[in-house]
N, C-alpha and C positions, 0 to 999 in steps of 0.2 A: 504494500500500500504506500502511496506517495505521502509526503508530509503535507500538513495543512494547519492553518490557524484555527482557533476556537474562541468563540465569544458567547456570553450568556447575557442577553439583554434583560432589563427589568420591566419593560413595557412593550406594547405593540409598536408604538411610535419609535422607540429606541431600536427595535429590531429592524424596522423599515429603513431607518437612517443608517444603521450599520451595514445593511445590504448595499445601499447606494454608495457607501464610502469604500466598499471592498469589491472591486471587480473580480468575478469568478467565484463569488460567495454562493452558498446554498443554505436554505433553512433546514434544520434538523429537528425532528420531534421523536417519534418512535424509532425511526431509522431502519425499519424492517425491509425496506426496498433500497433506500439510498446507500446504506452501508454495504449491502451485498454488491451493488453496482460499483462502489469504490473498490472493493476487493477484486473485482473482475477487471478493473481499469477502465470501465465504461464511463464512470463519473470521476472527475478529478478536481474537486472543488479546492480553491485556494484557501477559503475560510468556511468553517461551519458555524452558522448562527443558531444556537440552541434555543428553540422557542417552546420546548417541552414543559418548562416550568412557568410559563406565562399563565395568567388567570383566565384560561380559555377552556376549562375542563368541566363545565357544568351544563346541565340541560335545564333550560328555563321555560316555564309556561308564560306566554304573553297574553295580554288582556283579550285579544281577539280569538283566543283558542288555539293559536299556532304554537309550535315548539321551536325554540332556538337551541341548537346543538353547538356547543363550543368546538373549535377546531381540534383541540387536544383531548376531547372525550375519547376514551379507548373504545375500540370496536366491541369488546365484550360487555362493557358497561352500557353502551347504546343498545345493543341487542337485548339486554336483560331489563332495561327500564320498563316498568309496567305501563307507562303511558305510550311508549313506542309499540310495545307488544299488543296493546289493546286497540290503539287508533291507527297504527301504520304497520300492520303485521307483515306486509311484503318486505319492509325494511329489516325488521328483526330476522325474518327467515333468510334474507339475502346475506346478512352479516354472519349468521350461523353456518351458512353454506360455504363461507370463505375461510381458507387457511385452517390452522389448528388452534386449539384453545390457547396455547402458549403465545402464538403470534397475535391472536385477537386481544390478548391481555396487554400487548405492547403497541400494536398498531393504532393510529389515531384517525379521526374522521377526515381531517385535512390531508393527511398522508395517503389515506386510501384513495382519495380523489386524484392525487398526483402521482400514484404509482405508474411506472412505465411498463411497456409491453414485455411479455416474457418470451418473445420471439427468439429462438436460439441464435439466429443470425445477428440480432441486435446485441446479444450478450457475448458473442465470440469475436474478439478483436481481429482474428485471422480471416473473418468472413466479410464480404461486402454488405453494407447496410446504409441506405440513405438516411435513415433516422439517426443513426449514430454518427455517420460521416457523410454529409450531403455530397452527392455526386459520385459516390462509390458504387452505386448499383443496388439492386435488391436481389440478394441471393436466394430468397425463399420463392420467388416467382417461378423459377425453373428448377428449384430444388425441392426440399421437403416442406410442404405447405398444407398438410392435412388439417392442422389446427387453425388455419388462417382465414382471412376475411372473405365473405361472399357478397357483402353489401358495401358500397361506398369506397371501395379501394381504388387505387390509382396505379399507373405504370411504375410509380416511384416507391410504393409501399403497400403491402398486403397484410400488415400486422393487425392484431386485434387488441382491444383494450381489456385488461384482465379483471377489472373490479366487478364484484357482485353488487356491492353497496350502491355504486353509481347507477346501475341499471334500475334499481328500485327507486332511487331519488329522481331519476328522469321520469318514470311513470307517475310518481306522486306529485309532480309539479313543484319540487323543492327548489330553493334558491341558494346560491353560494355567496357568502359575504366575503368581500375582499377589502384590504386596507393597504394603501400605497402612499407614495409621496404626494399624490393629487387628492388624497382623501379616501372616503369609503364609498363603495358601490356594491351592487348585487348583480349577479348573472343567473339566469335560469339554469338549473342543473342539466336540463336537456340540451342546452346550448353552450355548456362550459368547455367541452372537448371539441377538437377540430378534426375534420376529415383530412386525410393525408395530402391530397392535391399534389402540388409541386414542392411542398415544404413539410414532409413528414416529420422533420425534426422538431416541429412546433406542436406539442401535444394539446395545449389548451389555449384559451383566449386571455389568460392572465398577462397583464402588462409586466415588464421587467421590474422586479423588486416587490411586487404585490404579495401580501401574505394572506392566506385564507384565515379568517378569524371565526367563521362559523357557518352553519347550514340552517336554513329556515324551513321547517316542515309546515306547510300551510294548513290553515283551518279548513279550507275547501275540500281537502281530501282526508281530513281526520275522521275516523269512524266509517269511512266508505269501505266496503269489502275489498280486500286486496290480497294478493298472494304472489309468491316467487317460486319458480321451479327451475332446476338446473340439471343438465345432463353432462356427465363427465366420464372419463375412462375408468375411474375407480371410485369407490363409495365416499372417499373423503380426501381432503388435502390435494385436490386437483382443480385446475382452472377449467372453466366451462368450455365444452365443445359448442354448446348452445344453451341459452337460458332465456327466461321470460319473466317479466314483472307485469302484473295486470291490476288495474284499479277499475272496478265495475260496480255501478249502481243501476238497479233495474226498478222501474216504477210501472205498475200496471202492465207488466209483460214487455215493456219497451226499455231499451237502453237509455238511461237518463244521464249517466256520466261514465266516461271511459278514458283510460290511460293505458297504453301498452308500450313496453320497451323491451327490446331484445339485447342480450349479451352474447359474447362469443362469436358474433357474426360480422363485426365491423371494427374499425379503428376507434369508434366511439360507442357509448351506449346508444343503441339505435331506436329512437322514438318512432313508432309505427303509425305515422300520420294518416296513411291511406286506409289502414284498418280502422282507426278511430273515426275518420270522416264517414266511412261506410256504415259503421255501427251506431253512431249517435242518432237516436230517434228511430232506430230499426227494431224489429222484434228480437227479443233475446232468445233465439233458437239456435240449435246446432248448425242448421243450414246457413243461417245468416253469419254465424261466427266463422264457418269454414270459408265462405265466399270472401269475407273481409280480410281474413288472414292471407288467403291466396292473392288478393290484390297487392298486399305489401311484398310478399315474397316473389312475386312475378318480376320484381326489379333486381333480384339476385343475379350475380354473375360469377358462378362458381368456377374454380380453376380445375386443373386436371384431377386432383385427388380429394377435393372437399365438397363435392356436390351433395353428399349425404347430409350435410348440415342443413340444407334447405328443408328436406322432409323431416329432419329431427326437430327443427324449430317450429315447423308447422304443427307437428303432433303435440309438442309441449304447450304451444299457445292454445290449441283447441282444448287440451285437457284442463288447463287452468281456467279458461273462459267458461267451460261447461260446469266445472266444479263451483265457481263463484255464482253462477246464475241460479236464482231460486227455482225450485222445481215447479212446473206448471200446476195450477190448481186442478183438482179432479173435475172431470166433466159432470 
């Protein structure tokens, strides 16, 4: 591992100022991804700014019924919070589907959003990777890409985003709070990450030096039935081949509120807007669900070895939608 400086700021503002004053700095909280990438030589920060002890580790209930989750709340604490389990079950389920118990005890909310792809070409310095070294090529495109993207990829990158939590946040219409030298702002969780396009090295829409300070879980999806389901190669401690988070409210047999996001299929948590548009106001029936999911996945562009992901995601989505929909009243 290369040498680096270390700073421990006492406030969010001090952290942001320290980042601006030290070119090549990185924020450090749980370190479950960043430190691994440093060991591999993928990340080589000049300075680590430790934000893990800042007062960002609480879950607050706001007057409008929303929840504000601090950026350093541990994944295990967020998954176990009774308010999250009761009002946003898809989020709790997604967190419990990710990593091991030990990692969830260390990983933070902000760090989970910022984790980088687990593409083996990105993690191997001897392989070409436009995300790690722009202009070097994408080794996965003609190489091993069974786990890679089928939606939204580009000639420059076919990597997938690894987070389970981010998929649930996208479906739940959560917002990400950021603080930088220009002040505080919010981004929708569904628009926080970037598609690869010509710049796969840019994972998110964060401005240089901005620090994630929290995530807002809105009142509008609190208590609405939701669920998360994930398919993977083994029963635990594996990243998704495909996953889906669904928020579904049905009134009088008609879809009244809907949010659908896929994981494991794209460079970002993929919000299924075509599915949502087709279902809103439609009968909550298996046929309607299937047609709406097909509309979304018709945009998939699988590669040589990962076409199975399309049918896998299709089946996962239908399973969750049909489970969340109330049973029809007896005739």
